[in-house]
C-alpha positions in Angstrom: 10.7 -51.1 -8.3 9.3 -54.6 -7.7 11.5 -56.9 -5.5 12.1 -60.6 -6.3 10.6 -63.1 -3.9 13.6 -64.5 -1.8 11.6 -67.2 0.0 11.7 -70.0 -2.6 15.5 -69.9 -2.8 15.7 -69.5 1.0 13.4 -72.5 1.6 15.3 -74.6 -0.9 18.7 -73.8 0.7 17.2 -74.5 4.2 15.7 -77.8 3.1 18.8 -78.9 1.2 21.1 -78.0 4.1 18.8 -79.6 6.7 18.6 -82.8 4.6 22.3 -83.0 4.2 23.0 -82.5 7.9 20.4 -85.1 8.8 21.8 -87.7 6.4 25.3 -87.0 7.5 24.3 -87.3 11.1 22.5 -90.6 10.5 25.4 -92.0 8.4 28.0 -91.1 11.0 25.9 -91.9 14.0 26.1 -88.3 15.4 22.5 -87.1 15.7 23.4 -84.1 17.8 24.7 -82.4 14.6 21.0 -81.9 13.6 20.3 -80.3 16.9 23.4 -78.1 16.6 22.5 -76.9 13.1 19.0 -76.1 14.1 20.2 -74.2 17.2 22.7 -72.2 15.0 20.0 -71.3 12.6 17.8 -70.1 15.4 20.6 -68.0 17.0 21.4 -66.5 13.6 17.8 -65.4 13.0 17.5 -64.0 16.6 20.7 -62.0 16.1 19.4 -60.5 12.8 16.1 -59.7 14.5 18.0 -58.0 17.4 20.0 -55.9 14.9 16.8 -54.8 13.2 15.0 -53.9 16.4 18.0 -52.1 17.8 18.4 -50.1 14.6 14.7 -49.1 14.7 14.8 -48.2 18.4 18.2 -46.6 19.1 20.4 -46.3 16.0 21.0 -42.8 14.5 22.2 -44.3 11.2 20.0 -43.6 8.3 20.6 -46.9 6.5 19.7 -50.3 8.1 22.3 -52.9 8.9 23.6 -55.2 6.2 22.6 -58.9 6.1 22.5 -62.0 4.0 19.8 -64.2 2.6 16.2 -63.3 3.5 17.5 -60.7 6.1 19.5 -59.0 3.4 16.4 -58.7 1.3 14.5 -57.3 4.3 17.3 -54.7 5.1 17.6 -53.7 1.5 13.8 -53.3 1.2 13.8 -51.0 4.3 16.6 -49.0 2.8 14.7 -48.6 -0.5 11.5 -47.6 1.4 13.4 -45.0 3.5 15.0 -43.6 0.3 11.6 -43.3 -1.3 10.1 -41.6 1.8 13.0 -39.2 2.0 12.6 -38.3 -1.7 8.8 -37.9 -1.2 9.3 -35.8 1.9 11.9 -33.6 0.1 9.4 -33.0 -2.7 6.6 -32.2 -0.2 8.9 -29.8 1.6 9.8 -28.1 -1.6 6.2 -27.9 -2.6 5.2 -26.5 0.8 8.0 -23.9 0.5 6.9 -22.9 -2.9 3.3 -22.6 -1.7 4.4 -20.4 1.2 6.5 -18.3 -1.1 3.6 -17.9 -3.4 1.2 -17.1 -0.6 3.6 -14.5 0.8 3.9 -12.9 -2.7 0.1 -12.5 -2.9 -1.1 -8.9 -2.8 -3.7 -9.9 -0.1 -3.4 -11.0 3.5 -4.2 -14.8 3.5 -5.3 -16.9 6.5 -6.1 -20.6 6.4 -9.0 -21.4 8.7 -10.3 -24.7 10.0 -14.0 -25.6 9.9 -14.3 -24.1 13.5 -12.6 -20.8 12.5 -9.2 -21.6 14.1 -6.2 -20.0 12.3 -3.8 -22.7 11.0 -1.5 -20.6 8.8 -1.2 -17.0 7.4 1.2 -15.0 5.3 3.2 -11.9 6.0 0.6 -9.4 4.8 -1.9 -10.9 7.2 0.5 -10.4 10.0 1.0 -6.8 8.9 -2.7 -6.0 8.3 -4.2 -7.8 11.3 -1.3 -7.8 13.8 -1.0 -11.6 14.0 2.0 -13.2 15.6 3.5 -16.6 14.6 3.4 -19.1 16.2 1.8 -17.5 19.3 -1.6 -16.9 17.6 -1.7 -20.2 15.8 -4.8 -22.2 16.7 -6.6 -19.1 18.0 -10.1 -18.3 16.7 -10.2 -15.5 14.2 -13.3 -14.0 16.0 -11.2 -13.6 19.2 -8.6 -11.5 17.5 -10.7 -9.4 15.1 -13.5 -7.9 17.3 -14.9 -5.3 14.9 -18.8 -5.5 15.1 -19.2 -5.6 11.3 -16.7 -8.5 11.0 -18.5 -10.4 13.9 -21.8 -9.9 12.1 -20.2 -11.1 8.8 -19.0 -14.3 10.5 -22.3 -14.9 12.1 -24.3 -14.6 8.9 -22.1 -17.0 7.0 -23.1 -15.4 3.8 -19.7 -15.0 2.3 -20.7 -14.1 -1.2 -19.9 -10.4 -0.4 -17.1 -8.8 1.5 -16.9 -6.6 4.6 -14.9 -3.4 5.1 -13.3 -2.7 8.4 -10.4 -0.6 9.7 -7.2 -2.5 10.3 -6.7 -3.6 14.0 -3.0 -2.8 13.5 -3.5 0.7 11.9 -6.9 2.4 12.1 -5.9 4.6 9.1 -5.8 1.5 6.9 -9.1 0.2 5.4 -9.3 -3.5 4.8 -11.8 -5.5 2.6 -12.2 -9.0 4.1 -13.7 -11.9 2.3 -13.9 -15.6 3.3 -13.7 -18.3 0.6 -14.8 -21.9 1.5 -12.6 -24.6 0.0 -11.5 -28.2 0.6 -12.9 -30.3 3.4 -14.9 -27.7 5.4 -12.1 -25.2 5.4 -12.1 -21.5 4.7 -9.5 -19.1 3.5 -9.7 -15.5 4.7 -8.5 -12.8 2.3 -7.7 -9.3 3.5 -7.1 -6.6 0.9 -5.8 -3.1 1.6 -8.3 -0.8 -0.1 -7.2 2.4 1.8 -6.3 4.2 -1.4 -9.5 3.0 -3.2 -11.6 4.0 -0.2 -9.9 7.4 -0.1 -10.5 7.9 -3.8 -14.2 6.9 -3.4 -14.5 9.4 -0.6 -12.8 12.1 -2.7 -15.2 11.3 -5.5 -18.3 11.8 -3.4 -16.9 14.9 -1.8 -15.9 16.2 -5.2 -19.4 15.7 -6.7 -20.9 17.3 -3.6 -18.5 20.3 -3.6 -18.8 21.0 -7.3 -22.5 20.9 -7.1 -22.4 23.3 -4.1 -19.9 25.6 -5.8 -21.9 25.8 -9.1 -25.2 26.3 -7.3 -24.4 29.8 -6.0 -23.4 31.4 -9.3 -26.2 29.7 -11.2 -28.7 30.9 -8.6 -27.4 34.5 -9.0 -27.6 34.2 -12.8 -31.1 32.8 -12.6 -32.2 35.6 -10.3 -30.7 38.3 -12.5 -32.3 36.8 -15.5 -35.7 36.8 -13.9 -35.2 40.3 -12.6 -34.3 41.6 -16.1 -37.3 39.8 -17.5 -39.7 41.5 -15.1 -38.4 45.0 -15.9 -40.6 46.9 -18.3 -38.0 49.5 -19.4 -34.3 49.1 -19.1 -31.8 51.9 -19.0 -28.0 51.8 -18.6 -28.0 52.5 -14.9 -30.5 49.8 -14.0 -28.5 47.3 -16.1 -25.1 48.1 -14.6 -25.4 46.2 -11.3 -27.2 43.0 -12.7 -24.7 42.8 -15.5 -21.7 43.3 -13.1 -23.0 40.5 -10.9 -23.6 38.2 -13.8 -20.1 38.9 -15.2 -18.7 38.2 -11.7 -20.4 34.9 -11.4 -19.6 33.8 -14.9 -16.0 34.6 -14.2 -16.2 32.5 -11.0 -17.6 29.5 -12.9 -15.0 29.9 -15.6 -12.2 29.9 -13.0 -13.7 26.9 -11.3 -13.9 24.9 -14.6 -10.4 26.0 -15.6 -9.0 24.9 -12.2 -10.9 21.6 -12.4 -9.5 20.8 -15.8 -6.0 21.7 -14.7 -6.2 19.6 -11.6 -7.6 16.7 -13.6 -4.7 16.9 -16.0 -2.2 17.0 -13.2 -3.7 13.9 -11.6 -4.2 11.8 -14.7 -1.5 12.8 -17.2 2.1 11.7 -16.9 4.8 14.4 -16.5 6.5 15.4 -19.8 9.5 13.3 -20.5 11.7 16.2 -21.6 11.8 19.3 -19.4 13.8 22.4 -19.8 15.6 24.5 -17.2 13.2 27.2 -15.9 14.4 30.8 -15.6 13.1 31.2 -12.1 14.1 34.9 -11.6 12.2 35.9 -14.7 9.2 33.7 -13.8 9.1 35.0 -10.2 9.4 38.6 -11.3 6.4 38.1 -13.7 4.3 36.4 -11.0 5.0 39.0 -8.4 4.0 41.8 -10.9 0.7 40.0 -11.4 0.3 39.7 -7.6 0.9 43.5 -7.2 -1.8 44.1 -9.9 -4.2 41.9 -8.0 -3.4 43.6 -4.7 -4.0 47.1 -6.3 -1.5 48.6 -3.9 -3.3 47.3 -0.8 -0.3 45.3 0.3 3.5 45.6 0.4 5.0 42.8 -1.7 8.8 42.2 -1.7 10.8 39.7 -3.7 14.2 38.4 -2.7 15.8 35.8 -4.9 19.0 33.9 -5.6 19.4 34.5 -9.3 21.7 31.5 -9.7 19.1 28.9 -8.7 17.3 27.0 -11.4 15.1 23.9 -11.7 14.1 21.6 -14.5 10.4 21.3 -15.1 7.2 22.4 -16.9 7.2 26.2 -16.8 3.4 26.5 -17.1 2.8 24.1 -14.2 5.4 25.9 -12.0 3.9 29.3 -12.9 0.4 28.0 -12.0 1.7 26.9 -8.5 3.5 30.2 -7.9 0.4 32.2 -9.0 -1.8 30.2 -6.6 0.5 30.7 -3.7 0.7 34.5 -4.3 -3.0 35.0 -5.0 -3.9 33.2 -1.8 -1.5 35.5 0.1 -3.1 38.5 -1.4 -6.7 37.3 -0.8 -6.1 36.3 2.9 -4.0 39.2 4.0 -5.7 42.4 5.2 -5.1 45.7 3.5 -1.9 47.3 4.7 -0.3 43.8 5.3 3.1 42.6 4.0 3.9 39.7 1.7 7.5 38.5 1.4 8.5 36.2 -1.5 11.9 34.5 -1.2 13.7 32.2 -3.6 16.8 30.6 -1.9 18.7 27.4 -1.3 18.5 25.7 2.1 19.0 22.1 3.5 19.8 20.6 0.1 16.7 22.1 -1.7 15.7 25.1 -3.7 13.0 26.9 -1.6 10.2 29.3 -2.6 8.8 30.8 0.5 5.7 33.0 0.4 5.1 34.7 3.8 2.2 36.9 4.7 0.9 38.8 7.7 -2.6 37.6 7.3 -4.9 36.0 9.9 -3.0 32.8 10.1 -4.4 29.2 10.0 -5.3 27.2 13.2 -3.1 24.2 13.6 -5.9 21.6 13.1 -6.7 23.0 9.6 -3.1 22.8 8.3 -3.0 19.1 7.4 -6.2 19.5 5.2 -5.3 22.7 3.4 -4.3 20.9 0.2 -7.6 19.0 -0.1 -10.0 20.0 -2.8 -12.5 22.7 -1.9 -11.2 22.7 1.7 -11.5 26.2 3.2 -10.7 27.6 6.6 -13.2 30.4 6.2 -16.0 29.5 3.8 -17.7 32.9 3.8 -14.6 34.9 3.1 -13.5 32.4 0.4 -16.8 32.9 -1.4 -16.6 36.7 -1.2 -13.1 36.6 -2.6 -14.1 34.4 -5.5 -11.7 31.6 -4.7 -12.4 28.1 -6.1 -10.9 26.1 -3.2 -8.6 24.3 -5.6 -5.5 26.4 -5.5 -3.4 24.5 -2.9 -4.5 21.2 -4.3 -3.0 22.3 -7.6 0.1 23.4 -5.8 0.5 20.1 -4.1 0.1 18.1 -7.4 2.5 20.4 -9.3 5.2 20.0 -6.7 4.6 16.2 -6.5 5.1 16.0 -10.3 8.4 17.9 -9.9 9.7 15.8 -6.9 8.9 18.6 -4.5 6.7 19.1 -1.5 4.8 21.9 0.3 5.5 22.9 3.9 3.1 25.2 5.8 3.8 27.1 9.0 1.2 29.5 10.5 0.3 31.3 13.7 -3.1 32.7 14.2 -3.0 36.5 14.3 0.6 36.7 13.0 0.6 35.2 9.5 1.5 32.1 7.4 4.4 30.9 5.4 4.0 28.5 2.5 7.3 27.0 1.3 7.7 24.9 -1.8 10.8 22.8 -1.7 12.5 21.4 -4.8 15.3 18.9 -4.0 16.4 18.7 -7.6 17.9 22.0 -8.6 21.1 23.4 -10.1 23.2 26.5 -10.2 22.8 28.3 -13.5 25.2 31.2 -12.8 27.1 32.9 -10.1 25.4 32.9 -6.7 23.9 36.4 -6.2 20.9 37.7 -4.4 18.6 40.5 -5.5 15.8 42.2 -3.7 12.8 43.7 -5.6 10.6 45.9 -3.4 
């Protein structure tokens, strides 16, 4: 708002007052009145200047002192300017707060860098990903805190059109994609994105392609060899055809199982669980699965089933059946003839538990965390001889995940292994009773 100019009126009042006092002094013969009036005006102005200086220097009051005349206009003008500045500062603080809230809500770690690479500000994700501390690390050079060789080379090249991937200094298991974006007056913004899951999926994709190629190469090589051998035979009789046809049938079955398991695993990973699920009759399903395991064992193992017939779970019966069949078939395959397999269905620690314990070779501790990976095998040679696809436990893990469960593995080399599927969501469907089927 524009202020009116107080000086014309002040000059007029001063001139009029001075003229009146001078004329009055001359007319009455008292000239010292002029000197007294001038001195009074000087003292008044000095007092107002003192009030202003003291308010600027020492006063804690927000508003300036009050005054009259020109000084009143000066004090009011300062008051208005202060109010405008406070309003502008409040708007800037709100804008800065919104900027920080927006930056903290970003899915990437964000660091504002100066032209020299000094860190001026960063959001919470940057602190979590890179281990930065506010305000201790403010003003530090980013190159002094992130010392990964690839990041140092990325900074030195100053070709920031691409990004660099490095492990997080805070957590080596986390993979970060870092990109620097120039902006403003020779400033840069560093963006750190967590691509751990994407990196894991990319690694899985490469491993998957390599493993599938490897798994299919063996049966295809056998089929090709048998085909060439049959083509070179001049006369074929039933006895000569028996072994090649058996091998071909075996390898065709292996490829069929591999394709079926791959399709099932793909469906488990990509399709959403069914919205409506019925209560599964676990005793009937377990009895059926154990009968199939006994047929697969061909009386080479002792298989016992103990179950609490009152326990039931909601879910997809076919998926649960596939998980149980994979656990039982693994126990049969990796347990020597004459061994024992115990299957138990019981409630413990707030969950329904399906435990499959065998007296097989056992699994070394360093292999256990990777057992549910695709195509991961502890003994590659034996797995190939037994015709396994290497996808069974991966299927079990995904089925349990879709039903809110998890898989626990305990094993001791030379003693055996226990694979336990836990279902936290279960219900009692009848009276608690346990039955044992030998």
